[in-house]
PDB file of N, CA, C and O in Angstrom:
ATOM      1  N   ALA A   1      91.099  97.351 165.896  1.00  0.00           N
ATOM      2  CA  ALA A   1      91.730  96.256 166.884  1.00  0.00           C
ATOM      3  C   ALA A   1      91.349  97.128 168.138  1.00  0.00           C
ATOM      4  O   ALA A   1      90.435  96.969 168.946  1.00  0.00           O
ATOM      5  N   PHE A   2      92.502  98.278 168.045  1.00  0.00           N
ATOM      6  CA  PHE A   2      92.688  98.814 169.365  1.00  0.00           C
ATOM      7  C   PHE A   2      91.221  98.910 170.149  1.00  0.00           C
ATOM      8  O   PHE A   2      90.920  98.376 171.217  1.00  0.00           O
ATOM      9  N   ILE A   3      90.328  99.830 169.214  1.00  0.00           N
ATOM     10  CA  ILE A   3      88.984 100.325 169.590  1.00  0.00           C
ATOM     11  C   ILE A   3      87.904  99.156 169.970  1.00  0.00           C
ATOM     12  O   ILE A   3      87.220  99.138 170.994  1.00  0.00           O
ATOM     13  N   THR A   4      87.901  98.280 169.026  1.00  0.00           N
ATOM     14  CA  THR A   4      87.180  97.144 169.755  1.00  0.00           C
ATOM     15  C   THR A   4      87.143  96.491 170.811  1.00  0.00           C
ATOM     16  O   THR A   4      86.182  95.894 171.299  1.00  0.00           O
ATOM     17  N   ASP A   5      88.406  96.610 171.268  1.00  0.00           N
ATOM     18  CA  ASP A   5      89.510  95.475 171.841  1.00  0.00           C
ATOM     19  C   ASP A   5      89.161  96.417 173.562  1.00  0.00           C
ATOM     20  O   ASP A   5      89.176  96.007 174.722  1.00  0.00           O
ATOM     21  N   ASN A   6      88.962  97.376 173.138  1.00  0.00           N
ATOM     22  CA  ASN A   6      89.379  98.601 174.478  1.00  0.00           C
ATOM     23  C   ASN A   6      87.868  98.531 175.071  1.00  0.00           C
ATOM     24  O   ASN A   6      87.606  98.514 176.274  1.00  0.00           O
ATOM     25  N   ALA A   7      86.670  98.485 173.735  1.00  0.00           N
ATOM     26  CA  ALA A   7      85.260  98.815 174.150  1.00  0.00           C
ATOM     27  C   ALA A   7      84.771  97.102 174.665  1.00  0.00           C
ATOM     28  O   ALA A   7      83.866  97.029 175.495  1.00  0.00           O
ATOM     29  N   TRP A   8      85.068  96.490 174.419  1.00  0.00           N
ATOM     30  CA  TRP A   8      84.850  95.252 174.805  1.00  0.00           C
ATOM     31  C   TRP A   8      85.196  95.135 176.602  1.00  0.00           C
ATOM     32  O   TRP A   8      84.376  94.644 177.378  1.00  0.00           O
ATOM     33  N   ILE A   9      86.591  95.699 177.055  1.00  0.00           N
ATOM     34  CA  ILE A   9      87.225  95.600 178.018  1.00  0.00           C
ATOM     35  C   ILE A   9      85.954  96.615 178.968  1.00  0.00           C
ATOM     36  O   ILE A   9      85.410  96.330 180.036  1.00  0.00           O
ATOM     37  N   ALA A  10      85.807  97.654 178.231  1.00  0.00           N
ATOM     38  CA  ALA A  10      84.642  99.136 179.203  1.00  0.00           C
ATOM     39  C   ALA A  10      83.183  98.432 179.359  1.00  0.00           C
ATOM     40  O   ALA A  10      82.346  98.576 180.250  1.00  0.00           O
ATOM     41  N   THR A  11      83.162  97.604 178.167  1.00  0.00           N
ATOM     42  CA  THR A  11      81.708  97.104 178.716  1.00  0.00           C
ATOM     43  C   THR A  11      81.248  95.828 179.375  1.00  0.00           C
ATOM     44  O   THR A  11      80.142  95.437 179.748  1.00  0.00           O
ATOM     45  N   SER A  12      82.560  95.264 179.399  1.00  0.00           N
ATOM     46  CA  SER A  12      82.541  94.088 180.488  1.00  0.00           C
ATOM     47  C   SER A  12      82.628  94.564 181.958  1.00  0.00           C
ATOM     48  O   SER A  12      82.165  93.969 182.932  1.00  0.00           O
ATOM     49  N   GLU A  13      83.476  96.044 181.954  1.00  0.00           N
ATOM     50  CA  GLU A  13      83.251  96.443 183.247  1.00  0.00           C
ATOM     51  C   GLU A  13      82.240  97.524 183.841  1.00  0.00           C
ATOM     52  O   GLU A  13      82.100  98.106 184.917  1.00  0.00           O
ATOM     53  N   CYS A  14      81.685  97.501 182.753  1.00  0.00           N
ATOM     54  CA  CYS A  14      80.344  98.448 182.821  1.00  0.00           C
ATOM     55  C   CYS A  14      79.690  97.562 183.435  1.00  0.00           C
ATOM     56  O   CYS A  14      79.403  97.757 184.616  1.00  0.00           O
ATOM     57  N   MET A  15      79.278  96.313 182.742  1.00  0.00           N
ATOM     58  CA  MET A  15      78.265  95.411 183.267  1.00  0.00           C
ATOM     59  C   MET A  15      78.444  94.576 184.666  1.00  0.00           C
ATOM     60  O   MET A  15      77.604  93.764 185.052  1.00  0.00           O
ATOM     61  N   GLN A  16      79.547  94.858 185.315  1.00  0.00           N
ATOM     62  CA  GLN A  16      79.794  94.470 186.610  1.00  0.00           C
ATOM     63  C   GLN A  16      79.772  95.505 187.719  1.00  0.00           C
ATOM     64  O   GLN A  16      80.240  95.375 188.850  1.00  0.00           O
ATOM     65  N   VAL A  17      79.139  96.568 187.196  1.00  0.00           N
ATOM     66  CA  VAL A  17      78.742  97.308 188.178  1.00  0.00           C
ATOM     67  C   VAL A  17      77.567  97.139 188.173  1.00  0.00           C
ATOM     68  O   VAL A  17      77.073  97.376 189.276  1.00  0.00           O
ATOM     69  N   TYR A  18      76.840  96.817 187.393  1.00  0.00           N
ATOM     70  CA  TYR A  18      75.255  96.495 187.657  1.00  0.00           C
ATOM     71  C   TYR A  18      75.510  95.052 188.799  1.00  0.00           C
ATOM     72  O   TYR A  18      74.609  94.867 189.617  1.00  0.00           O
ATOM     73  N   GLY A  19      76.239  94.471 188.810  1.00  0.00           N
ATOM     74  CA  GLY A  19      76.830  93.333 189.771  1.00  0.00           C
ATOM     75  C   GLY A  19      75.642  92.321 188.698  1.00  0.00           C
ATOM     76  O   GLY A  19      75.570  92.772 187.554  1.00  0.00           O
ATOM     77  N   GLY A  20      74.908  91.277 188.920  1.00  0.00           N
ATOM     78  CA  GLY A  20      74.101  89.995 188.908  1.00  0.00           C
ATOM     79  C   GLY A  20      72.764  90.679 187.624  1.00  0.00           C
ATOM     80  O   GLY A  20      72.139  89.934 186.870  1.00  0.00           O
ATOM     81  N   HIS A  21      72.599  92.177 187.671  1.00  0.00           N
ATOM     82  CA  HIS A  21      71.539  92.719 187.102  1.00  0.00           C
ATOM     83  C   HIS A  21      72.422  93.109 185.918  1.00  0.00           C
ATOM     84  O   HIS A  21      71.819  93.897 185.190  1.00  0.00           O
ATOM     85  N   GLY A  22      73.267  92.909 185.620  1.00  0.00           N
ATOM     86  CA  GLY A  22      74.047  93.223 184.213  1.00  0.00           C
ATOM     87  C   GLY A  22      73.756  92.416 183.373  1.00  0.00           C
ATOM     88  O   GLY A  22      74.128  92.576 182.211  1.00  0.00           O
ATOM     89  N   TYR A  23      73.203  91.615 183.663  1.00  0.00           N
ATOM     90  CA  TYR A  23      72.802  90.353 182.671  1.00  0.00           C
ATOM     91  C   TYR A  23      71.342  90.265 182.236  1.00  0.00           C
ATOM     92  O   TYR A  23      70.979  89.665 181.224  1.00  0.00           O
ATOM     93  N   ILE A  24      70.813  90.686 182.785  1.00  0.00           N
ATOM     94  CA  ILE A  24      69.207  91.319 183.024  1.00  0.00           C
ATOM     95  C   ILE A  24      68.857  91.803 181.710  1.00  0.00           C
ATOM     96  O   ILE A  24      68.813  92.987 182.044  1.00  0.00           O
ATOM     97  N   ALA A  25      68.580  91.828 180.516  1.00  0.00           N
ATOM     98  CA  ALA A  25      68.137  92.254 179.507  1.00  0.00           C
ATOM     99  C   ALA A  25      67.614  93.813 179.702  1.00  0.00           C
ATOM    100  O   ALA A  25      67.890  94.861 179.119  1.00  0.00           O
ATOM    101  N   GLU A  26      66.783  93.494 180.727  1.00  0.00           N
ATOM    102  CA  GLU A  26      65.890  95.203 181.429  1.00  0.00           C
ATOM    103  C   GLU A  26      66.681  96.206 181.442  1.00  0.00           C
ATOM    104  O   GLU A  26      66.164  97.142 180.832  1.00  0.00           O
ATOM    105  N   TRP A  27      67.776  96.471 181.882  1.00  0.00           N
ATOM    106  CA  TRP A  27      68.903  97.474 182.089  1.00  0.00           C
ATOM    107  C   TRP A  27      69.800  97.636 180.309  1.00  0.00           C
ATOM    108  O   TRP A  27      70.363  98.631 179.854  1.00  0.00           O
ATOM    109  N   GLY A  28      69.658  96.543 179.801  1.00  0.00           N
ATOM    110  CA  GLY A  28      70.137  96.577 178.581  1.00  0.00           C
ATOM    111  C   GLY A  28      71.590  96.451 178.472  1.00  0.00           C
ATOM    112  O   GLY A  28      72.004  96.053 177.383  1.00  0.00           O
ATOM    113  N   MET A  29      72.356  96.686 179.290  1.00  0.00           N
ATOM    114  CA  MET A  29      74.259  96.352 179.549  1.00  0.00           C
ATOM    115  C   MET A  29      73.980  95.389 178.816  1.00  0.00           C
ATOM    116  O   MET A  29      74.138  95.699 177.635  1.00  0.00           O
ATOM    117  N   GLU A  30      73.691  94.525 178.934  1.00  0.00           N
ATOM    118  CA  GLU A  30      74.129  93.028 178.206  1.00  0.00           C
ATOM    119  C   GLU A  30      73.997  92.733 176.936  1.00  0.00           C
ATOM    120  O   GLU A  30      74.264  91.664 176.388  1.00  0.00           O
ATOM    121  N   GLN A  31      73.336  94.265 176.203  1.00  0.00           N
ATOM    122  CA  GLN A  31      73.391  93.675 174.518  1.00  0.00           C
ATOM    123  C   GLN A  31      74.766  94.789 173.951  1.00  0.00           C
ATOM    124  O   GLN A  31      75.542  94.598 173.014  1.00  0.00           O
ATOM    125  N   TYR A  32      74.695  95.943 174.890  1.00  0.00           N
ATOM    126  CA  TYR A  32      76.433  96.536 174.639  1.00  0.00           C
ATOM    127  C   TYR A  32      77.336  95.541 174.574  1.00  0.00           C
ATOM    128  O   TYR A  32      78.107  95.394 173.626  1.00  0.00           O
ATOM    129  N   VAL A  33      77.274  94.631 175.824  1.00  0.00           N
ATOM    130  CA  VAL A  33      78.875  93.602 176.073  1.00  0.00           C
ATOM    131  C   VAL A  33      78.648  92.430 174.679  1.00  0.00           C
ATOM    132  O   VAL A  33      79.559  91.745 174.214  1.00  0.00           O
ATOM    133  N   ARG A  34      77.339  92.429 174.239  1.00  0.00           N
ATOM    134  CA  ARG A  34      77.743  91.478 173.166  1.00  0.00           C
ATOM    135  C   ARG A  34      77.774  92.017 171.788  1.00  0.00           C
ATOM    136  O   ARG A  34      78.422  91.469 170.896  1.00  0.00           O
ATOM    137  N   ASP A  35      76.701  93.661 171.519  1.00  0.00           N
ATOM    138  CA  ASP A  35      77.907  94.134 170.607  1.00  0.00           C
ATOM    139  C   ASP A  35      79.087  94.124 170.597  1.00  0.00           C
ATOM    140  O   ASP A  35      79.732  93.827 169.592  1.00  0.00           O
ATOM    141  N   ALA A  36      79.659  94.480 171.831  1.00  0.00           N
ATOM    142  CA  ALA A  36      80.747  95.171 171.529  1.00  0.00           C
ATOM    143  C   ALA A  36      81.649  93.599 171.729  1.00  0.00           C
ATOM    144  O   ALA A  36      82.807  93.755 172.117  1.00  0.00           O
ATOM    145  N   ARG A  37      81.249  92.295 171.518  1.00  0.00           N
ATOM    146  CA  ARG A  37      81.841  91.248 171.457  1.00  0.00           C
ATOM    147  C   ARG A  37      82.220  90.802 170.130  1.00  0.00           C
ATOM    148  O   ARG A  37      83.291  90.401 169.675  1.00  0.00           O
ATOM    149  N   ILE A  38      81.127  90.965 169.649  1.00  0.00           N
ATOM    150  CA  ILE A  38      80.807  90.531 167.557  1.00  0.00           C
ATOM    151  C   ILE A  38      81.474  91.522 167.188  1.00  0.00           C
ATOM    152  O   ILE A  38      82.267  91.160 166.319  1.00  0.00           O
ATOM    153  N   ASN A  39      81.586  92.994 167.493  1.00  0.00           N
ATOM    154  CA  ASN A  39      82.355  93.868 166.831  1.00  0.00           C
ATOM    155  C   ASN A  39      83.971  93.177 166.248  1.00  0.00           C
ATOM    156  O   ASN A  39      84.443  93.076 165.115  1.00  0.00           O
ATOM    157  N   MET A  40      84.497  92.792 167.608  1.00  0.00           N
ATOM    158  CA  MET A  40      85.862  91.926 167.464  1.00  0.00           C
ATOM    159  C   MET A  40      85.758  91.151 166.658  1.00  0.00           C
ATOM    160  O   MET A  40      86.628  91.487 165.854  1.00  0.00           O
ATOM    161  N   ILE A  41      85.152  90.067 166.173  1.00  0.00           N
ATOM    162  CA  ILE A  41      84.624  89.475 165.247  1.00  0.00           C
ATOM    163  C   ILE A  41      84.253  89.510 163.848  1.00  0.00           C
ATOM    164  O   ILE A  41      84.405  88.543 163.101  1.00  0.00           O
ATOM    165  N   TYR A  42      83.709  90.754 163.453  1.00  0.00           N
ATOM    166  CA  TYR A  42      83.133  90.880 162.644  1.00  0.00           C
ATOM    167  C   TYR A  42      84.519  91.205 161.221  1.00  0.00           C
ATOM    168  O   TYR A  42      85.443  91.940 161.568  1.00  0.00           O
ATOM    169  N   GLU A  43      84.548  90.719 159.955  1.00  0.00           N
ATOM    170  CA  GLU A  43      85.442  90.986 159.385  1.00  0.00           C
ATOM    171  C   GLU A  43      86.923  90.329 159.701  1.00  0.00           C
ATOM    172  O   GLU A  43      88.050  90.669 159.342  1.00  0.00           O
ATOM    173  N   GLY A  44      86.475  89.305 160.480  1.00  0.00           N
ATOM    174  CA  GLY A  44      87.551  88.681 160.813  1.00  0.00           C
ATOM    175  C   GLY A  44      87.938  89.033 162.188  1.00  0.00           C
ATOM    176  O   GLY A  44      87.516  90.159 162.448  1.00  0.00           O
ATOM    177  N   THR A  45      88.463  88.600 162.989  1.00  0.00           N
ATOM    178  CA  THR A  45      89.019  87.994 164.172  1.00  0.00           C
ATOM    179  C   THR A  45      90.000  89.082 164.242  1.00  0.00           C
ATOM    180  O   THR A  45      90.742  89.243 163.273  1.00  0.00           O
ATOM    181  N   ASN A  46      90.143  90.193 165.719  1.00  0.00           N
ATOM    182  CA  ASN A  46      91.213  91.039 164.931  1.00  0.00           C
ATOM    183  C   ASN A  46      92.598  90.395 165.210  1.00  0.00           C
ATOM    184  O   ASN A  46      93.557  91.122 164.951  1.00  0.00           O
ATOM    185  N   THR A  47      92.866  89.165 165.689  1.00  0.00           N
ATOM    186  CA  THR A  47      94.079  88.526 165.752  1.00  0.00           C
ATOM    187  C   THR A  47      94.382  87.960 163.798  1.00  0.00           C
ATOM    188  O   THR A  47      95.464  87.913 163.212  1.00  0.00           O
ATOM    189  N   ILE A  48      93.291  87.691 163.368  1.00  0.00           N
ATOM    190  CA  ILE A  48      93.773  87.242 161.752  1.00  0.00           C
ATOM    191  C   ILE A  48      93.567  88.654 161.096  1.00  0.00           C
ATOM    192  O   ILE A  48      94.170  88.777 160.030  1.00  0.00           O
ATOM    193  N   GLN A  49      92.931  89.612 161.456  1.00  0.00           N
ATOM    194  CA  GLN A  49      92.959  91.432 160.557  1.00  0.00           C
ATOM    195  C   GLN A  49      94.419  91.565 160.922  1.00  0.00           C
ATOM    196  O   GLN A  49      95.074  91.979 159.965  1.00  0.00           O
ATOM    197  N   SER A  50      95.240  91.306 162.182  1.00  0.00           N
ATOM    198  CA  SER A  50      96.195  91.879 162.398  1.00  0.00           C
ATOM    199  C   SER A  50      97.651  91.162 161.875  1.00  0.00           C
ATOM    200  O   SER A  50      98.782  91.608 161.683  1.00  0.00           O
ATOM    201  N   LEU A  51      96.932  89.610 161.728  1.00  0.00           N
ATOM    202  CA  LEU A  51      98.174  89.112 160.869  1.00  0.00           C
ATOM    203  C   LEU A  51      98.380  89.186 159.448  1.00  0.00           C
ATOM    204  O   LEU A  51      99.362  88.871 158.777  1.00  0.00           O
ATOM    205  N   ASP A  52      96.955  89.796 159.029  1.00  0.00           N
ATOM    206  CA  ASP A  52      96.747  89.758 157.584  1.00  0.00           C
ATOM    207  C   ASP A  52      97.267  91.214 157.170  1.00  0.00           C
ATOM    208  O   ASP A  52      97.320  91.542 155.985  1.00  0.00           O
ATOM    209  N   LEU A  53      97.674  92.128 158.282  1.00  0.00           N
ATOM    210  CA  LEU A  53      97.952  93.800 157.748  1.00  0.00           C
ATOM    211  C   LEU A  53      99.770  93.389 157.869  1.00  0.00           C
ATOM    212  O   LEU A  53     100.683  93.772 157.137  1.00  0.00           O
ATOM    213  N   LEU A  54      99.817  92.471 159.093  1.00  0.00           N
ATOM    214  CA  LEU A  54     101.513  91.912 159.129  1.00  0.00           C
ATOM    215  C   LEU A  54     102.212  91.548 157.837  1.00  0.00           C
ATOM    216  O   LEU A  54     103.203  91.901 157.200  1.00  0.00           O
ATOM    217  N   GLY A  55     101.116  90.576 157.745  1.00  0.00           N
ATOM    218  CA  GLY A  55     102.014  89.341 156.700  1.00  0.00           C
ATOM    219  C   GLY A  55     101.837  89.888 155.035  1.00  0.00           C
ATOM    220  O   GLY A  55     102.852  89.713 154.360  1.00  0.00           O
ATOM    221  N   ARG A  56     100.725  90.489 154.360  1.00  0.00           N
ATOM    222  CA  ARG A  56     100.275  91.117 153.730  1.00  0.00           C
ATOM    223  C   ARG A  56     100.422  92.596 153.059  1.00  0.00           C
ATOM    224  O   ARG A  56     100.454  92.955 151.882  1.00  0.00           O
ATOM    225  N   LYS A  57     100.496  93.292 154.271  1.00  0.00           N
ATOM    226  CA  LYS A  57     100.673  94.522 153.924  1.00  0.00           C
ATOM    227  C   LYS A  57     101.361  95.429 153.983  1.00  0.00           C
ATOM    228  O   LYS A  57     101.463  96.400 153.233  1.00  0.00           O
ATOM    229  N   VAL A  58     102.251  94.971 155.539  1.00  0.00           N
ATOM    230  CA  VAL A  58     103.631  95.302 156.011  1.00  0.00           C
ATOM    231  C   VAL A  58     104.545  94.741 155.292  1.00  0.00           C
ATOM    232  O   VAL A  58     105.326  95.480 154.692  1.00  0.00           O
ATOM    233  N   LEU A  59     104.671  93.329 155.179  1.00  0.00           N
ATOM    234  CA  LEU A  59     105.639  92.836 154.063  1.00  0.00           C
ATOM    235  C   LEU A  59     105.838  92.492 153.374  1.00  0.00           C
ATOM    236  O   LEU A  59     106.771  91.742 153.086  1.00  0.00           O
ATOM    237  N   MET A  60     104.677  93.075 152.547  1.00  0.00           N
ATOM    238  CA  MET A  60     104.713  93.033 150.836  1.00  0.00           C
ATOM    239  C   MET A  60     105.652  93.009 149.902  1.00  0.00           C
ATOM    240  O   MET A  60     106.150  92.254 149.067  1.00  0.00           O
ATOM    241  N   ASP A  61     105.761  94.561 150.506  1.00  0.00           N
ATOM    242  CA  ASP A  61     107.339  95.051 149.522  1.00  0.00           C
ATOM    243  C   ASP A  61     108.606  94.027 150.331  1.00  0.00           C
ATOM    244  O   ASP A  61     109.621  93.985 149.636  1.00  0.00           O
ATOM    245  N   ASN A  62     108.678  93.519 151.154  1.00  0.00           N
ATOM    246  CA  ASN A  62     109.738  92.482 151.535  1.00  0.00           C
ATOM    247  C   ASN A  62     110.448  94.099 152.770  1.00  0.00           C
ATOM    248  O   ASN A  62     111.550  94.615 152.960  1.00  0.00           O
ATOM    249  N   GLY A  63     109.317  94.279 153.189  1.00  0.00           N
ATOM    250  CA  GLY A  63     109.160  95.126 154.475  1.00  0.00           C
ATOM    251  C   GLY A  63     110.035  96.447 153.698  1.00  0.00           C
ATOM    252  O   GLY A  63     111.066  96.631 154.345  1.00  0.00           O
ATOM    253  N   VAL A  64     109.946  97.341 152.607  1.00  0.00           N
ATOM    254  CA  VAL A  64     110.672  98.218 152.311  1.00  0.00           C
ATOM    255  C   VAL A  64     110.068  99.355 153.422  1.00  0.00           C
ATOM    256  O   VAL A  64     110.703  99.742 154.403  1.00  0.00           O
ATOM    257  N   LYS A  65     108.782  99.780 153.074  1.00  0.00           N
ATOM    258  CA  LYS A  65     108.004 100.754 153.963  1.00  0.00           C
ATOM    259  C   LYS A  65     108.859 100.528 155.133  1.00  0.00           C
ATOM    260  O   LYS A  65     109.801 101.255 155.444  1.00  0.00           O
ATOM    261  N   LEU A  66     108.426  99.333 155.851  1.00  0.00           N
ATOM    262  CA  LEU A  66     108.683  99.299 157.669  1.00  0.00           C
ATOM    263  C   LEU A  66     110.495  99.956 157.707  1.00  0.00           C
ATOM    264  O   LEU A  66     110.976 100.879 158.364  1.00  0.00           O
ATOM    265  N   LYS A  67     110.967  99.256 156.965  1.00  0.00           N
ATOM    266  CA  LYS A  67     112.407 100.127 156.880  1.00  0.00           C
ATOM    267  C   LYS A  67     112.323 101.253 156.821  1.00  0.00           C
ATOM    268  O   LYS A  67     113.180 101.642 157.615  1.00  0.00           O
ATOM    269  N   LYS A  68     111.936 101.947 156.477  1.00  0.00           N
ATOM    270  CA  LYS A  68     111.428 103.308 155.813  1.00  0.00           C
ATOM    271  C   LYS A  68     111.114 104.111 157.228  1.00  0.00           C
ATOM    272  O   LYS A  68     111.727 105.036 157.761  1.00  0.00           O
ATOM    273  N   PHE A  69     110.054 103.476 157.583  1.00  0.00           N
ATOM    274  CA  PHE A  69     109.597 104.035 159.158  1.00  0.00           C
ATOM    275  C   PHE A  69     110.902 103.529 160.341  1.00  0.00           C
ATOM    276  O   PHE A  69     111.061 104.306 161.282  1.00  0.00           O
ATOM    277  N   GLY A  70     111.471 102.735 160.314  1.00  0.00           N
ATOM    278  CA  GLY A  70     112.153 102.163 160.978  1.00  0.00           C
ATOM    279  C   GLY A  70     113.387 103.185 161.482  1.00  0.00           C
ATOM    280  O   GLY A  70     113.837 103.447 162.598  1.00  0.00           O
ATOM    281  N   ALA A  71     113.762 103.697 159.947  1.00  0.00           N
ATOM    282  CA  ALA A  71     115.338 104.364 159.950  1.00  0.00           C
ATOM    283  C   ALA A  71     114.878 105.959 160.651  1.00  0.00           C
ATOM    284  O   ALA A  71     115.643 106.740 161.216  1.00  0.00           O
ATOM    285  N   LYS A  72     113.609 106.110 160.443  1.00  0.00           N
ATOM    286  CA  LYS A  72     112.670 107.422 160.878  1.00  0.00           C
ATOM    287  C   LYS A  72     112.515 107.575 162.314  1.00  0.00           C
ATOM    288  O   LYS A  72     113.124 108.513 162.830  1.00  0.00           O
ATOM    289  N   VAL A  73     111.838 106.852 163.022  1.00  0.00           N
ATOM    290  CA  VAL A  73     112.226 105.985 164.429  1.00  0.00           C
ATOM    291  C   VAL A  73     113.680 106.603 164.981  1.00  0.00           C
ATOM    292  O   VAL A  73     113.995 107.562 165.685  1.00  0.00           O
ATOM    293  N   GLN A  74     114.509 105.367 164.167  1.00  0.00           N
ATOM    294  CA  GLN A  74     115.793 105.868 165.006  1.00  0.00           C
ATOM    295  C   GLN A  74     116.465 107.647 164.995  1.00  0.00           C
ATOM    296  O   GLN A  74     116.909 108.463 165.803  1.00  0.00           O
ATOM    297  N   ALA A  75     116.252 107.568 163.903  1.00  0.00           N
ATOM    298  CA  ALA A  75     116.759 108.853 163.668  1.00  0.00           C
ATOM    299  C   ALA A  75     116.099 109.898 164.572  1.00  0.00           C
ATOM    300  O   ALA A  75     117.035 110.560 165.022  1.00  0.00           O
ATOM    301  N   PHE A  76     114.815 110.423 165.112  1.00  0.00           N
ATOM    302  CA  PHE A  76     114.623 110.757 166.112  1.00  0.00           C
ATOM    303  C   PHE A  76     114.648 110.283 166.934  1.00  0.00           C
ATOM    304  O   PHE A  76     113.926 110.965 167.661  1.00  0.00           O
ATOM    305  N   ILE A  77     115.121 109.178 167.698  1.00  0.00           N
ATOM    306  CA  ILE A  77     115.827 108.638 169.023  1.00  0.00           C
ATOM    307  C   ILE A  77     117.370 109.080 169.073  1.00  0.00           C
ATOM    308  O   ILE A  77     117.993 109.582 170.009  1.00  0.00           O
ATOM    309  N   GLU A  78     117.778 108.755 167.836  1.00  0.00           N
ATOM    310  CA  GLU A  78     119.494 109.926 167.738  1.00  0.00           C
ATOM    311  C   GLU A  78     119.198 111.185 168.248  1.00  0.00           C
ATOM    312  O   GLU A  78     119.843 111.653 169.187  1.00  0.00           O
ATOM    313  N   GLU A  79     118.049 111.923 167.578  1.00  0.00           N
ATOM    314  CA  GLU A  79     118.225 113.485 167.573  1.00  0.00           C
ATOM    315  C   GLU A  79     117.836 113.650 169.229  1.00  0.00           C
ATOM    316  O   GLU A  79     118.561 114.132 170.100  1.00  0.00           O
ATOM    317  N   ASN A  80     116.658 113.176 169.360  1.00  0.00           N
ATOM    318  CA  ASN A  80     115.972 113.200 170.975  1.00  0.00           C
ATOM    319  C   ASN A  80     115.960 112.545 171.862  1.00  0.00           C
ATOM    320  O   ASN A  80     115.279 112.748 172.868  1.00  0.00           O
ATOM    321  N   GLY A  81     116.826 111.476 171.652  1.00  0.00           N
ATOM    322  CA  GLY A  81     117.080 110.516 172.894  1.00  0.00           C
ATOM    323  C   GLY A  81     117.928 111.173 174.275  1.00  0.00           C
ATOM    324  O   GLY A  81     118.148 110.288 175.101  1.00  0.00           O
ATOM    325  N   THR A  82     118.444 112.535 174.687  1.00  0.00           N
ATOM    326  CA  THR A  82     118.496 112.648 175.904  1.00  0.00           C
ATOM    327  C   THR A  82     118.175 113.992 175.858  1.00  0.00           C
ATOM    328  O   THR A  82     119.022 114.703 176.400  1.00  0.00           O
ATOM    329  N   ASP A  83     117.089 114.653 175.320  1.00  0.00           N
ATOM    330  CA  ASP A  83     115.482 115.289 175.690  1.00  0.00           C
ATOM    331  C   ASP A  83     115.593 114.895 177.075  1.00  0.00           C
ATOM    332  O   ASP A  83     115.758 113.769 177.543  1.00  0.00           O
ATOM    333  N   GLU A  84     115.463 116.134 177.713  1.00  0.00           N
ATOM    334  CA  GLU A  84     114.533 115.654 179.507  1.00  0.00           C
ATOM    335  C   GLU A  84     112.859 115.449 179.072  1.00  0.00           C
ATOM    336  O   GLU A  84     112.115 114.534 179.424  1.00  0.00           O
ATOM    337  N   ALA A  85     112.536 116.656 178.161  1.00  0.00           N
ATOM    338  CA  ALA A  85     111.012 116.343 178.732  1.00  0.00           C
ATOM    339  C   ALA A  85     110.424 115.246 177.646  1.00  0.00           C
ATOM    340  O   ALA A  85     109.222 114.981 177.651  1.00  0.00           O
ATOM    341  N   LEU A  86     111.487 114.517 176.558  1.00  0.00           N
ATOM    342  CA  LEU A  86     110.597 113.208 176.677  1.00  0.00           C
ATOM    343  C   LEU A  86     111.426 112.432 177.301  1.00  0.00           C
ATOM    344  O   LEU A  86     112.174 111.817 176.542  1.00  0.00           O
ATOM    345  N   SER A  87     111.550 112.258 178.279  1.00  0.00           N
ATOM    346  CA  SER A  87     112.021 111.154 179.137  1.00  0.00           C
ATOM    347  C   SER A  87     111.398 110.167 179.599  1.00  0.00           C
ATOM    348  O   SER A  87     111.755 109.033 179.920  1.00  0.00           O
ATOM    349  N   GLU A  88     110.260 110.792 179.607  1.00  0.00           N
ATOM    350  CA  GLU A  88     108.960 109.787 180.114  1.00  0.00           C
ATOM    351  C   GLU A  88     108.597 108.807 179.042  1.00  0.00           C
ATOM    352  O   GLU A  88     107.684 108.001 179.225  1.00  0.00           O
TER     353      GLU A  88
END
C-alpha cells in the first residue's frame, strides 16, 4: 500500500508539471496516472488489504505476535530513550 499510494501521489504531481497537456495521450503521462491509480485497486483496495492484515493476520492469535513486537519496541525505548543521537 505504501508504494502504490506514493506512486499515485507522484504520478499525479508529475502530470501537474505538464499542466493541461498532462491529460493528452500524446505525452503518455495520463497512462502512468491511470496505471498508478488502478494499482491501488488490484487485489482489493489498499484500505481493505490493511483491514485484512490487521483483522485476520495480526490479531489472528489474539495479538500474541503484536504484543511480542510491542515488548521489543518498549525494551528498545527504555534502553535508548535518553540517547541524544536518537532524539530526532
